[in-house]
C-alpha angles and dihedrals in degrees: 000000000000127000114212113203135158093273094063103029110121118246116228105258110242093231091052091046092051090050091046088234114178132172147109124286115204112199137178122210124195108212126199124221090269092057095253121135110247098173137018127195133180105227095180127011123228087239148319103281131086087249090057090050088053087056089053092047093048092050093047094048097045100039092049086069095054120111108264125194107223122234117256134217126231090281093052095254117142114255135174115277144152137242131197117220126192114202119190115207108209124169111225120192109254117235112260093247100052139057094204118143113261116257125249130205131237140190 
């Protein structure tokens, strides 16, 4: 299980935002028994352009720092495992009085 909080939420990459790139990044994280990510893979890119790949890279880099709960064996001991995360990149209009990056959604 992964917990997505403000400290690990990906920022919209400026190049992707300028290009209005949207899409869904599907990632797989291999998690060690301590809950640390040991491997990250992009299973499906947000799209075909370099800007879409920057979305994938941003999601992979940020989400790899999220707190993960390790898998457990039949006796409840932590073991290595993997988790698939789907991250939807949606451009939201920013309020007129702020320059904050637009939020994105995740599953």
